[in-house]
All heavy atoms as a GROMACS GRO file, in nm:
protein
  563
    1MET      N    1   0.083  -0.118   0.000
    1MET     CA    2   0.000   0.000   0.000
    1MET      C    3   0.088   0.124   0.000
    1MET      O    4   0.195   0.125   0.056
    1MET     CB    5  -0.085   0.004   0.127
    1MET     CG    6  -0.201  -0.089   0.127
    1MET     SD    7  -0.304  -0.056   0.270
    1MET     CE    8  -0.355  -0.220   0.306
    2ASN      N    9   0.037   0.230  -0.064
    2ASN     CA   10   0.104   0.358  -0.058
    2ASN      C   11   0.001   0.468  -0.082
    2ASN      O   12  -0.116   0.441  -0.105
    2ASN     CB   13   0.221   0.365  -0.157
    2ASN     CG   14   0.176   0.349  -0.300
    2ASN    OD1   15   0.079   0.410  -0.342
    2ASN    ND2   16   0.246   0.267  -0.377
    3ALA      N   17   0.043   0.593  -0.077
    3ALA     CA   18  -0.050   0.704  -0.090
    3ALA      C   19  -0.116   0.710  -0.227
    3ALA      O   20  -0.231   0.745  -0.240
    3ALA     CB   21   0.022   0.835  -0.061
    4ARG      N   22  -0.043   0.672  -0.331
    4ARG     CA   23  -0.099   0.678  -0.466
    4ARG      C   24  -0.196   0.564  -0.492
    4ARG      O   25  -0.290   0.578  -0.568
    4ARG     CB   26   0.013   0.673  -0.570
    4ARG     CG   27   0.088   0.804  -0.577
    4ARG     CD   28   0.193   0.806  -0.687
    4ARG     NE   29   0.140   0.760  -0.814
    4ARG     CZ   30   0.204   0.677  -0.895
    4ARG    NH1   31   0.323   0.631  -0.863
    4ARG    NH2   32   0.151   0.641  -1.010
    5ASN      N   33  -0.173   0.448  -0.436
    5ASN     CA   34  -0.259   0.334  -0.459
    5ASN      C   35  -0.284   0.262  -0.327
    5ASN      O   36  -0.195   0.196  -0.276
    5ASN     CB   37  -0.195   0.239  -0.560
    5ASN     CG   38  -0.296   0.138  -0.612
    5ASN    OD1   39  -0.396   0.112  -0.548
    5ASN    ND2   40  -0.267   0.082  -0.727
    6PRO      N   41  -0.406   0.275  -0.271
    6PRO     CA   42  -0.433   0.217  -0.139
    6PRO      C   43  -0.450   0.066  -0.140
    6PRO      O   44  -0.462   0.006  -0.035
    6PRO     CB   45  -0.563   0.287  -0.099
    6PRO     CG   46  -0.631   0.316  -0.228
    6PRO     CD   47  -0.519   0.347  -0.325
    7LEU      N   48  -0.452   0.004  -0.257
    7LEU     CA   49  -0.469  -0.141  -0.262
    7LEU      C   50  -0.340  -0.213  -0.222
    7LEU      O   51  -0.232  -0.169  -0.258
    7LEU     CB   52  -0.507  -0.186  -0.403
    7LEU     CG   53  -0.639  -0.136  -0.457
    7LEU    CD1   54  -0.658  -0.186  -0.599
    7LEU    CD2   55  -0.753  -0.182  -0.371
    8PRO      N   56  -0.355  -0.323  -0.148
    8PRO     CA   57  -0.235  -0.402  -0.117
    8PRO      C   58  -0.171  -0.450  -0.247
    8PRO      O   59  -0.239  -0.484  -0.343
    8PRO     CB   60  -0.290  -0.520  -0.038
    8PRO     CG   61  -0.429  -0.484   0.000
    8PRO     CD   62  -0.476  -0.380  -0.098
    9ARG      N   63  -0.040  -0.452  -0.254
    9ARG     CA   64   0.029  -0.491  -0.377
    9ARG      C   65  -0.014  -0.629  -0.424
    9ARG      O   66  -0.037  -0.650  -0.542
    9ARG     CB   67   0.180  -0.485  -0.357
    9ARG     CG   68   0.254  -0.526  -0.482
    9ARG     CD   69   0.386  -0.453  -0.496
    9ARG     NE   70   0.442  -0.479  -0.626
    9ARG     CZ   71   0.415  -0.409  -0.735
    9ARG    NH1   72   0.335  -0.307  -0.729
    9ARG    NH2   73   0.470  -0.438  -0.851
   10ALA      N   74  -0.027  -0.725  -0.333
   10ALA     CA   75  -0.068  -0.860  -0.373
   10ALA      C   76  -0.205  -0.858  -0.439
   10ALA      O   77  -0.231  -0.931  -0.533
   10ALA     CB   78  -0.070  -0.952  -0.251
   11GLY      N   79  -0.295  -0.770  -0.392
   11GLY     CA   80  -0.428  -0.761  -0.452
   11GLY      C   81  -0.422  -0.704  -0.592
   11GLY      O   82  -0.489  -0.749  -0.682
   12ARG      N   83  -0.339  -0.601  -0.612
   12ARG     CA   84  -0.328  -0.541  -0.746
   12ARG      C   85  -0.268  -0.640  -0.845
   12ARG      O   86  -0.301  -0.636  -0.962
   12ARG     CB   87  -0.240  -0.415  -0.740
   12ARG     CG   88  -0.299  -0.303  -0.662
   12ARG     CD   89  -0.224  -0.174  -0.687
   12ARG     NE   90  -0.081  -0.183  -0.688
   12ARG     CZ   91   0.000  -0.153  -0.587
   12ARG    NH1   92  -0.052  -0.114  -0.472
   12ARG    NH2   93   0.130  -0.161  -0.598
   13ASP      N   94  -0.177  -0.723  -0.798
   13ASP     CA   95  -0.108  -0.814  -0.888
   13ASP      C   96  -0.175  -0.951  -0.900
   13ASP      O   97  -0.130  -1.035  -0.975
   13ASP     CB   98   0.036  -0.835  -0.840
   13ASP     CG   99   0.116  -0.705  -0.844
   13ASP    OD1  100   0.076  -0.614  -0.919
   13ASP    OD2  101   0.215  -0.695  -0.772
   14ALA      N  102  -0.284  -0.972  -0.824
   14ALA     CA  103  -0.351  -1.102  -0.828
   14ALA      C  104  -0.405  -1.128  -0.968
   14ALA      O  105  -0.458  -1.039  -1.033
   14ALA     CB  106  -0.464  -1.105  -0.726
   15THR      N  107  -0.394  -1.252  -1.015
   15THR     CA  108  -0.436  -1.283  -1.151
   15THR      C  109  -0.583  -1.316  -1.162
   15THR      O  110  -0.644  -1.289  -1.263
   15THR     CB  111  -0.355  -1.400  -1.208
   15THR    OG1  112  -0.366  -1.510  -1.117
   15THR    CG2  113  -0.210  -1.362  -1.224
   16GLY      N  114  -0.645  -1.376  -1.065
   16GLY     CA  115  -0.786  -1.412  -1.077
   16GLY      C  116  -0.864  -1.370  -0.955
   16GLY      O  117  -0.818  -1.385  -0.844
   17LEU      N  118  -0.985  -1.316  -0.977
   17LEU     CA  119  -1.068  -1.273  -0.865
   17LEU      C  120  -1.185  -1.366  -0.844
   17LEU      O  121  -1.262  -1.348  -0.753
   17LEU     CB  122  -1.118  -1.131  -0.889
   17LEU     CG  123  -1.011  -1.024  -0.896
   17LEU    CD1  124  -1.074  -0.889  -0.922
   17LEU    CD2  125  -0.929  -1.021  -0.769
   18SER      N  126  -1.202  -1.468  -0.928
   18SER     CA  127  -1.315  -1.558  -0.910
   18SER      C  128  -1.265  -1.700  -0.886
   18SER      O  129  -1.163  -1.742  -0.938
   18SER     CB  130  -1.405  -1.556  -1.034
   18SER     OG  131  -1.332  -1.596  -1.147
   19GLY      N  132  -1.338  -1.770  -0.802
   19GLY     CA  133  -1.304  -1.909  -0.774
   19GLY      C  134  -1.180  -1.922  -0.687
   19GLY      O  135  -1.102  -1.830  -0.671
   20GLY      N  136  -1.164  -2.039  -0.626
   20GLY     CA  137  -1.045  -2.064  -0.546
   20GLY      C  138  -1.041  -1.980  -0.420
   20GLY      O  139  -1.141  -1.927  -0.376
   21SER      N  140  -0.924  -1.967  -0.363
   21SER     CA  141  -0.911  -1.888  -0.242
   21SER      C  142  -0.919  -1.739  -0.275
   21SER      O  143  -0.881  -1.696  -0.384
   21SER     CB  144  -0.780  -1.919  -0.171
   21SER     OG  145  -0.672  -1.885  -0.255
   22GLN      N  146  -0.965  -1.662  -0.180
   22GLN     CA  147  -0.984  -1.520  -0.203
   22GLN      C  148  -0.849  -1.447  -0.203
   22GLN      O  149  -0.763  -1.473  -0.122
   22GLN     CB  150  -1.074  -1.462  -0.095
   22GLN     CG  151  -1.117  -1.322  -0.123
   22GLN     CD  152  -1.217  -1.272  -0.020
   22GLN    OE1  153  -1.222  -1.322   0.090
   22GLN    NE2  154  -1.295  -1.175  -0.060
   23THR      N  155  -0.834  -1.356  -0.297
   23THR     CA  156  -0.711  -1.278  -0.309
   23THR      C  157  -0.713  -1.164  -0.208
   23THR      O  158  -0.815  -1.133  -0.148
   23THR     CB  159  -0.697  -1.219  -0.450
   23THR    OG1  160  -0.804  -1.126  -0.469
   23THR    CG2  161  -0.700  -1.326  -0.556
   24ALA      N  162  -0.600  -1.099  -0.192
   24ALA     CA  163  -0.592  -0.982  -0.106
   24ALA      C  164  -0.687  -0.873  -0.155
   24ALA      O  165  -0.748  -0.802  -0.076
   24ALA     CB  166  -0.449  -0.931  -0.100
   25LEU      N  167  -0.702  -0.860  -0.286
   25LEU     CA  168  -0.792  -0.761  -0.343
   25LEU      C  169  -0.936  -0.792  -0.303
   25LEU      O  170  -1.011  -0.703  -0.264
   25LEU     CB  171  -0.778  -0.755  -0.495
   25LEU     CG  172  -0.867  -0.654  -0.567
   25LEU    CD1  173  -0.836  -0.512  -0.519
   25LEU    CD2  174  -0.846  -0.664  -0.716
   26GLY      N  175  -0.974  -0.919  -0.312
   26GLY     CA  176  -1.109  -0.959  -0.272
   26GLY      C  177  -1.135  -0.930  -0.125
   26GLY      O  178  -1.243  -0.883  -0.088
   27GLN      N  179  -1.037  -0.956  -0.042
   27GLN     CA  180  -1.050  -0.927   0.101
   27GLN      C  181  -1.064  -0.777   0.124
   27GLN      O  182  -1.143  -0.733   0.207
   27GLN     CB  183  -0.930  -0.983   0.177
   27GLN     CG  184  -0.926  -1.134   0.179
   27GLN     CD  185  -0.795  -1.187   0.237
   27GLN    OE1  186  -0.704  -1.112   0.268
   27GLN    NE2  187  -0.786  -1.318   0.248
   28TRP      N  188  -0.985  -0.698   0.051
   28TRP     CA  189  -0.991  -0.553   0.064
   28TRP      C  190  -1.129  -0.501   0.026
   28TRP      O  191  -1.186  -0.418   0.095
   28TRP     CB  192  -0.882  -0.489  -0.024
   28TRP     CG  193  -0.875  -0.340  -0.012
   28TRP    CD1  194  -0.815  -0.268   0.087
   28TRP    CD2  195  -0.930  -0.245  -0.103
   28TRP    NE1  196  -0.829  -0.134   0.062
   28TRP    CE2  197  -0.899  -0.116  -0.053
   28TRP    CE3  198  -1.001  -0.256  -0.221
   28TRP    CZ2  199  -0.938   0.000  -0.119
   28TRP    CZ3  200  -1.041  -0.140  -0.286
   28TRP    CH2  201  -1.009  -0.013  -0.234
   29PHE      N  202  -1.186  -0.552  -0.086
   29PHE     CA  203  -1.320  -0.510  -0.127
   29PHE      C  204  -1.424  -0.551  -0.024
   29PHE      O  205  -1.519  -0.477   0.003
   29PHE     CB  206  -1.356  -0.565  -0.266
   29PHE     CG  207  -1.307  -0.478  -0.377
   29PHE    CD1  208  -1.209  -0.522  -0.462
   29PHE    CD2  209  -1.360  -0.351  -0.398
   29PHE    CE1  210  -1.163  -0.443  -0.567
   29PHE    CE2  211  -1.315  -0.270  -0.500
   29PHE     CZ  212  -1.217  -0.316  -0.585
   30ASP      N  213  -1.412  -0.670   0.034
   30ASP     CA  214  -1.507  -0.713   0.137
   30ASP      C  215  -1.503  -0.619   0.256
   30ASP      O  216  -1.607  -0.580   0.310
   30ASP     CB  217  -1.478  -0.856   0.182
   30ASP     CG  218  -1.524  -0.959   0.081
   30ASP    OD1  219  -1.603  -0.924  -0.010
   30ASP    OD2  220  -1.481  -1.076   0.093
   31GLN      N  221  -1.384  -0.580   0.299
   31GLN     CA  222  -1.371  -0.485   0.410
   31GLN      C  223  -1.432  -0.351   0.374
   31GLN      O  224  -1.501  -0.288   0.455
   31GLN     CB  225  -1.225  -0.467   0.450
   31GLN     CG  226  -1.164  -0.588   0.516
   31GLN     CD  227  -1.014  -0.570   0.538
   31GLN    OE1  228  -0.949  -0.486   0.476
   31GLN    NE2  229  -0.958  -0.652   0.627
   32LEU      N  230  -1.408  -0.306   0.253
   32LEU     CA  231  -1.462  -0.180   0.206
   32LEU      C  232  -1.614  -0.183   0.205
   32LEU      O  233  -1.681  -0.091   0.254
   32LEU     CB  234  -1.407  -0.149   0.067
   32LEU     CG  235  -1.433  -0.010   0.012
   32LEU    CD1  236  -1.369   0.097   0.099
   32LEU    CD2  237  -1.378  -0.002  -0.130
   33LYS      N  238  -1.673  -0.290   0.149
   33LYS     CA  239  -1.818  -0.302   0.143
   33LYS      C  240  -1.880  -0.310   0.281
   33LYS      O  241  -1.991  -0.260   0.302
   33LYS     CB  242  -1.858  -0.424   0.059
   33LYS     CG  243  -1.833  -0.404  -0.089
   33LYS     CD  244  -1.890  -0.516  -0.172
   33LYS     CE  245  -1.814  -0.644  -0.152
   33LYS     NZ  246  -1.858  -0.753  -0.241
   34ASP      N  247  -1.811  -0.372   0.376
   34ASP     CA  248  -1.863  -0.381   0.513
   34ASP      C  249  -1.860  -0.246   0.584
   34ASP      O  250  -1.937  -0.222   0.676
   34ASP     CB  251  -1.782  -0.482   0.595
   34ASP     CG  252  -1.811  -0.626   0.555
   34ASP    OD1  253  -1.914  -0.651   0.489
   34ASP    OD2  254  -1.729  -0.713   0.589
   35SER      N  255  -1.772  -0.156   0.542
   35SER     CA  256  -1.756  -0.030   0.613
   35SER      C  257  -1.826   0.088   0.545
   35SER      O  258  -1.833   0.195   0.604
   35SER     CB  259  -1.608   0.002   0.631
   35SER     OG  260  -1.545   0.023   0.506
   36ILE      N  261  -1.879   0.070   0.424
   36ILE     CA  262  -1.942   0.180   0.352
   36ILE      C  263  -2.084   0.142   0.313
   36ILE      O  264  -2.108   0.034   0.258
   36ILE     CB  265  -1.862   0.213   0.223
   36ILE    CG1  266  -1.725   0.266   0.259
   36ILE    CG2  267  -1.937   0.312   0.136
   36ILE    CD1  268  -1.637   0.292   0.139
   37ASP      N  269  -2.179   0.231   0.339
   37ASP     CA  270  -2.316   0.214   0.291
   37ASP      C  271  -2.320   0.277   0.152
   37ASP      O  272  -2.308   0.399   0.136
   37ASP     CB  273  -2.413   0.284   0.386
   37ASP     CG  274  -2.558   0.270   0.342
   37ASP    OD1  275  -2.585   0.283   0.220
   37ASP    OD2  276  -2.642   0.248   0.428
   38LEU      N  277  -2.333   0.195   0.048
   38LEU     CA  278  -2.324   0.245  -0.089
   38LEU      C  279  -2.438   0.339  -0.126
   38LEU      O  280  -2.420   0.432  -0.204
   38LEU     CB  281  -2.316   0.129  -0.188
   38LEU     CG  282  -2.188   0.046  -0.178
   38LEU    CD1  283  -2.193  -0.070  -0.277
   38LEU    CD2  284  -2.066   0.132  -0.205
   39HIS      N  285  -2.558   0.319  -0.069
   39HIS     CA  286  -2.668   0.411  -0.096
   39HIS      C  287  -2.638   0.548  -0.033
   39HIS      O  288  -2.667   0.651  -0.093
   39HIS     CB  289  -2.800   0.355  -0.043
   39HIS     CG  290  -2.847   0.234  -0.119
   39HIS    ND1  291  -2.895   0.242  -0.248
   39HIS    CD2  292  -2.851   0.104  -0.085
   39HIS    CE1  293  -2.928   0.121  -0.291
   39HIS    NE2  294  -2.902   0.036  -0.194
   40ASP      N  295  -2.578   0.548   0.087
   40ASP     CA  296  -2.538   0.674   0.150
   40ASP      C  297  -2.431   0.743   0.066
   40ASP      O  298  -2.437   0.864   0.044
   40ASP     CB  299  -2.488   0.648   0.291
   40ASP     CG  300  -2.444   0.774   0.362
   40ASP    OD1  301  -2.526   0.868   0.374
   40ASP    OD2  302  -2.327   0.779   0.406
   41LEU      N  303  -2.334   0.667   0.018
   41LEU     CA  304  -2.228   0.723  -0.067
   41LEU      C  305  -2.287   0.784  -0.194
   41LEU      O  306  -2.251   0.895  -0.233
   41LEU     CB  307  -2.125   0.617  -0.101
   41LEU     CG  308  -2.014   0.660  -0.196
   41LEU    CD1  309  -1.931   0.772  -0.134
   41LEU    CD2  310  -1.925   0.540  -0.230
   42ALA      N  311  -2.380   0.713  -0.257
   42ALA     CA  312  -2.443   0.764  -0.379
   42ALA      C  313  -2.516   0.896  -0.352
   42ALA      O  314  -2.506   0.990  -0.431
   42ALA     CB  315  -2.540   0.660  -0.436
   43ALA      N  316  -2.585   0.904  -0.239
   43ALA     CA  317  -2.656   1.028  -0.203
   43ALA      C  318  -2.556   1.141  -0.179
   43ALA      O  319  -2.577   1.254  -0.224
   43ALA     CB  320  -2.741   1.005  -0.079
   44ARG      N  321  -2.445   1.112  -0.111
   44ARG     CA  322  -2.344   1.215  -0.084
   44ARG      C  323  -2.278   1.264  -0.212
   44ARG      O  324  -2.235   1.378  -0.222
   44ARG     CB  325  -2.237   1.160   0.010
   44ARG     CG  326  -2.286   1.142   0.152
   44ARG     CD  327  -2.179   1.072   0.235
   44ARG     NE  328  -2.226   1.045   0.368
   44ARG     CZ  329  -2.170   1.096   0.477
   44ARG    NH1  330  -2.067   1.176   0.467
   44ARG    NH2  331  -2.218   1.067   0.595
   45LEU      N  332  -2.269   1.175  -0.313
   45LEU     CA  333  -2.211   1.213  -0.442
   45LEU      C  334  -2.312   1.284  -0.532
   45LEU      O  335  -2.278   1.329  -0.640
   45LEU     CB  336  -2.157   1.089  -0.514
   45LEU     CG  337  -2.036   1.022  -0.447
   45LEU    CD1  338  -2.003   0.891  -0.518
   45LEU    CD2  339  -1.916   1.115  -0.448
   46GLY      N  340  -2.436   1.290  -0.487
   46GLY     CA  341  -2.539   1.359  -0.563
   46GLY      C  342  -2.598   1.278  -0.677
   46GLY      O  343  -2.658   1.334  -0.768
   47LEU      N  344  -2.583   1.146  -0.673
   47LEU     CA  345  -2.640   1.063  -0.779
   47LEU      C  346  -2.792   1.063  -0.767
   47LEU      O  347  -2.846   1.052  -0.658
   47LEU     CB  348  -2.587   0.920  -0.770
   47LEU     CG  349  -2.436   0.903  -0.785
   47LEU    CD1  350  -2.399   0.755  -0.781
   47LEU    CD2  351  -2.387   0.964  -0.914
   48GLN      N  352  -2.859   1.074  -0.879
   48GLN     CA  353  -3.004   1.078  -0.882
   48GLN      C  354  -3.057   0.936  -0.893
   48GLN      O  355  -3.014   0.857  -0.977
   48GLN     CB  356  -3.053   1.161  -1.001
   48GLN     CG  357  -3.008   1.306  -0.995
   48GLN     CD  358  -3.064   1.377  -0.874
   48GLN    OE1  359  -3.184   1.370  -0.847
   48GLN    NE2  360  -2.978   1.445  -0.802
   49ARG      N  361  -3.153   0.904  -0.806
   49ARG     CA  362  -3.210   0.770  -0.803
   49ARG      C  363  -3.351   0.772  -0.862
   49ARG      O  364  -3.429   0.865  -0.838
   49ARG     CB  365  -3.216   0.721  -0.658
   49ARG     CG  366  -3.241   0.574  -0.646
   49ARG     CD  367  -3.222   0.529  -0.503
   49ARG     NE  368  -3.231   0.384  -0.494
   49ARG     CZ  369  -3.233   0.318  -0.381
   49ARG    NH1  370  -3.225   0.383  -0.266
   49ARG    NH2  371  -3.240   0.188  -0.380
   50GLN      N  372  -3.381   0.671  -0.940
   50GLN     CA  373  -3.513   0.658  -1.001
   50GLN      C  374  -3.601   0.579  -0.905
   50GLN      O  375  -3.590   0.457  -0.898
   50GLN     CB  376  -3.502   0.589  -1.136
   50GLN     CG  377  -3.626   0.596  -1.220
   50GLN     CD  378  -3.596   0.552  -1.362
   50GLN    OE1  379  -3.483   0.544  -1.405
   50GLN    NE2  380  -3.700   0.524  -1.436
   51GLY      N  381  -3.685   0.646  -0.828
   51GLY     CA  382  -3.769   0.578  -0.728
   51GLY      C  383  -3.681   0.510  -0.624
   51GLY      O  384  -3.589   0.570  -0.571
   52LYS      N  385  -3.710   0.383  -0.597
   52LYS     CA  386  -3.627   0.305  -0.505
   52LYS      C  387  -3.538   0.209  -0.581
   52LYS      O  388  -3.483   0.116  -0.526
   52LYS     CB  389  -3.715   0.228  -0.406
   52LYS     CG  390  -3.783   0.317  -0.306
   52LYS     CD  391  -3.843   0.236  -0.195
   52LYS     CE  392  -3.896   0.327  -0.088
   52LYS     NZ  393  -3.931   0.255   0.032
   53GLY      N  394  -3.523   0.231  -0.711
   53GLY     CA  395  -3.446   0.141  -0.795
   53GLY      C  396  -3.305   0.189  -0.821
   53GLY      O  397  -3.233   0.231  -0.730
   54ASN      N  398  -3.268   0.187  -0.947
   54ASN     CA  399  -3.132   0.220  -0.990
   54ASN      C  400  -3.103   0.369  -0.985
   54ASN      O  401  -3.193   0.451  -0.980
   54ASN     CB  402  -3.108   0.169  -1.132
   54ASN     CG  403  -3.114   0.018  -1.139
   54ASN    OD1  404  -3.101  -0.051  -1.040
   54ASN    ND2  405  -3.133  -0.032  -1.259
   55TYR      N  406  -2.974   0.399  -0.994
   55TYR     CA  407  -2.927   0.538  -1.001
   55TYR      C  408  -2.890   0.570  -1.145
   55TYR      O  409  -2.853   0.483  -1.222
   55TYR     CB  410  -2.801   0.556  -0.914
   55TYR     CG  411  -2.827   0.539  -0.768
   55TYR    CD1  412  -2.819   0.414  -0.708
   55TYR    CD2  413  -2.859   0.648  -0.688
   55TYR    CE1  414  -2.842   0.398  -0.573
   55TYR    CE2  415  -2.882   0.633  -0.552
   55TYR     CZ  416  -2.874   0.508  -0.495
   55TYR     OH  417  -2.898   0.492  -0.362
   56HIS      N  418  -2.900   0.699  -1.178
   56HIS     CA  419  -2.853   0.742  -1.309
   56HIS      C  420  -2.701   0.741  -1.309
   56HIS      O  421  -2.637   0.776  -1.210
   56HIS     CB  422  -2.906   0.882  -1.343
   56HIS     CG  423  -3.053   0.882  -1.371
   56HIS    ND1  424  -3.105   0.850  -1.494
   56HIS    CD2  425  -3.159   0.905  -1.290
   56HIS    CE1  426  -3.236   0.856  -1.489
   56HIS    NE2  427  -3.272   0.889  -1.367
   57SER      N  428  -2.644   0.701  -1.418
   57SER     CA  429  -2.498   0.690  -1.429
   57SER      C  430  -2.431   0.825  -1.412
   57SER      O  431  -2.473   0.924  -1.472
   57SER     CB  432  -2.460   0.632  -1.566
   57SER     OG  433  -2.320   0.635  -1.581
   58PRO      N  434  -2.323   0.830  -1.334
   58PRO     CA  435  -2.248   0.954  -1.321
   58PRO      C  436  -2.154   0.977  -1.439
   58PRO      O  437  -2.096   1.084  -1.452
   58PRO     CB  438  -2.168   0.933  -1.192
   58PRO     CG  439  -2.148   0.786  -1.184
   58PRO     CD  440  -2.273   0.726  -1.244
   59HIS      N  441  -2.139   0.878  -1.527
   59HIS     CA  442  -2.042   0.885  -1.637
   59HIS      C  443  -2.100   0.932  -1.769
   59HIS      O  444  -2.027   0.972  -1.858
   59HIS     CB  445  -1.975   0.748  -1.657
   59HIS     CG  446  -1.902   0.702  -1.536
   59HIS    ND1  447  -1.787   0.762  -1.491
   59HIS    CD2  448  -1.929   0.604  -1.448
   59HIS    CE1  449  -1.745   0.701  -1.381
   59HIS    NE2  450  -1.830   0.607  -1.354
   60HIS      N  451  -2.231   0.922  -1.785
   60HIS     CA  452  -2.293   0.962  -1.911
   60HIS      C  453  -2.440   0.994  -1.886
   60HIS      O  454  -2.501   0.940  -1.793
   60HIS     CB  455  -2.280   0.852  -2.017
   60HIS     CG  456  -2.342   0.723  -1.976
   60HIS    ND1  457  -2.476   0.697  -1.989
   60HIS    CD2  458  -2.288   0.612  -1.918
   60HIS    CE1  459  -2.502   0.575  -1.943
   60HIS    NE2  460  -2.390   0.522  -1.898
   61PRO      N  461  -2.498   1.081  -1.968
   61PRO     CA  462  -2.641   1.109  -1.953
   61PRO      C  463  -2.722   0.986  -1.999
   61PRO      O  464  -2.688   0.923  -2.098
   61PRO     CB  465  -2.665   1.228  -2.045
   61PRO     CG  466  -2.548   1.236  -2.135
   61PRO     CD  467  -2.435   1.161  -2.071
   62ASP      N  468  -2.823   0.950  -1.921
   62ASP     CA  469  -2.908   0.839  -1.963
   62ASP      C  470  -3.052   0.870  -1.928
   62ASP      O  471  -3.081   0.939  -1.831
   62ASP     CB  472  -2.862   0.705  -1.905
   62ASP     CG  473  -2.848   0.704  -1.754
   62ASP    OD1  474  -2.876   0.805  -1.687
   62ASP    OD2  475  -2.809   0.599  -1.702
   63SER      N  476  -3.144   0.819  -2.010
   63SER     CA  477  -3.286   0.847  -1.989
   63SER      C  478  -3.346   0.754  -1.884
   63SER      O  479  -3.446   0.787  -1.822
   63SER     CB  480  -3.363   0.835  -2.120
   63SER     OG  481  -3.345   0.706  -2.175
   64SER      N  482  -3.285   0.638  -1.864
   64SER     CA  483  -3.331   0.549  -1.758
   64SER      C  484  -3.211   0.509  -1.673
   64SER      O  485  -3.101   0.489  -1.724
   64SER     CB  486  -3.401   0.426  -1.817
   64SER     OG  487  -3.315   0.357  -1.903
   65ALA      N  488  -3.235   0.499  -1.544
   65ALA     CA  489  -3.127   0.469  -1.450
   65ALA      C  490  -3.064   0.333  -1.480
   65ALA      O  491  -3.134   0.237  -1.510
   65ALA     CB  492  -3.182   0.470  -1.308
   66SER      N  493  -2.930   0.329  -1.474
   66SER     CA  494  -2.862   0.205  -1.512
   66SER      C  495  -2.758   0.158  -1.409
   66SER      O  496  -2.700   0.053  -1.427
   66SER     CB  497  -2.791   0.225  -1.647
   66SER     OG  498  -2.695   0.329  -1.637
   67LEU      N  499  -2.737   0.233  -1.302
   67LEU     CA  500  -2.639   0.196  -1.201
   67LEU      C  501  -2.710   0.125  -1.087
   67LEU      O  502  -2.797   0.182  -1.022
   67LEU     CB  503  -2.567   0.321  -1.149
   67LEU     CG  504  -2.466   0.299  -1.038
   67LEU    CD1  505  -2.344   0.224  -1.091
   67LEU    CD2  506  -2.424   0.432  -0.979
   68SER      N  507  -2.674  -0.001  -1.064
   68SER     CA  508  -2.740  -0.082  -0.962
   68SER      C  509  -2.650  -0.105  -0.842
   68SER      O  510  -2.530  -0.120  -0.857
   68SER     CB  511  -2.778  -0.219  -1.019
   68SER     OG  512  -2.865  -0.206  -1.128
   69ILE      N  513  -2.712  -0.110  -0.724
   69ILE     CA  514  -2.645  -0.150  -0.601
   69ILE      C  515  -2.723  -0.265  -0.544
   69ILE      O  516  -2.843  -0.251  -0.513
   69ILE     CB  517  -2.637  -0.034  -0.500
   69ILE    CG1  518  -2.556   0.082  -0.557
   69ILE    CG2  519  -2.578  -0.082  -0.367
   69ILE    CD1  520  -2.555   0.206  -0.470
   70PHE      N  521  -2.660  -0.380  -0.531
   70PHE     CA  522  -2.726  -0.500  -0.481
   70PHE      C  523  -2.686  -0.527  -0.337
   70PHE      O  524  -2.571  -0.507  -0.298
   70PHE     CB  525  -2.690  -0.622  -0.567
   70PHE     CG  526  -2.735  -0.611  -0.709
   70PHE    CD1  527  -2.648  -0.571  -0.808
   70PHE    CD2  528  -2.866  -0.640  -0.743
   70PHE    CE1  529  -2.689  -0.561  -0.938
   70PHE    CE2  530  -2.908  -0.629  -0.874
   70PHE     CZ  531  -2.820  -0.590  -0.973
   71ALA      N  532  -2.782  -0.576  -0.258
   71ALA     CA  533  -2.756  -0.605  -0.117
   71ALA      C  534  -2.655  -0.717  -0.098
   71ALA      O  535  -2.584  -0.720   0.001
   71ALA     CB  536  -2.886  -0.642  -0.047
   72ASP      N  537  -2.644  -0.807  -0.196
   72ASP     CA  538  -2.552  -0.920  -0.180
   72ASP      C  539  -2.409  -0.889  -0.225
   72ASP      O  540  -2.327  -0.977  -0.234
   72ASP     CB  541  -2.606  -1.044  -0.253
   72ASP     CG  542  -2.611  -1.026  -0.404
   72ASP    OD1  543  -2.572  -0.918  -0.456
   72ASP    OD2  544  -2.654  -1.120  -0.471
   73GLY      N  545  -2.380  -0.762  -0.250
   73GLY     CA  546  -2.244  -0.722  -0.282
   73GLY      C  547  -2.206  -0.728  -0.427
   73GLY      O  548  -2.091  -0.711  -0.462
   74ARG      N  549  -2.302  -0.753  -0.517
   74ARG     CA  550  -2.269  -0.759  -0.659
   74ARG      C  551  -2.268  -0.623  -0.724
   74ARG      O  552  -2.231  -0.611  -0.838
   74ARG     CB  553  -2.369  -0.849  -0.732
   74ARG     CG  554  -2.362  -0.993  -0.690
   74ARG     CD  555  -2.456  -1.080  -0.770
   74ARG     NE  556  -2.590  -1.022  -0.770
   74ARG     CZ  557  -2.667  -1.014  -0.878
   74ARG    NH1  558  -2.626  -1.059  -0.992
   74ARG    NH2  559  -2.787  -0.961  -0.871
   75GLY      N  560  -2.307  -0.517  -0.654
   75GLY     CA  561  -2.318  -0.385  -0.716
   75GLY      C  562  -2.194  -0.302  -0.701
   75GLY      O  563  -2.097  -0.338  -0.644
   0.00000   0.00000   0.00000
């Protein structure tokens, strides 16, 4: 880890993130997801939500919301 890149080096250099034992990167993301409420973060960033569903993308204008946050950590 360093100031420019907060990810553990082993996590950045890990070759696979699916299957098998969890990489340092996977562990880092799990810790991050446990410590941050993504809906709160989206609200703080000013993302517009369509009802109780998806958020409008912050990267491009879209007519229907396309950014999803899932409770099981897939978002």
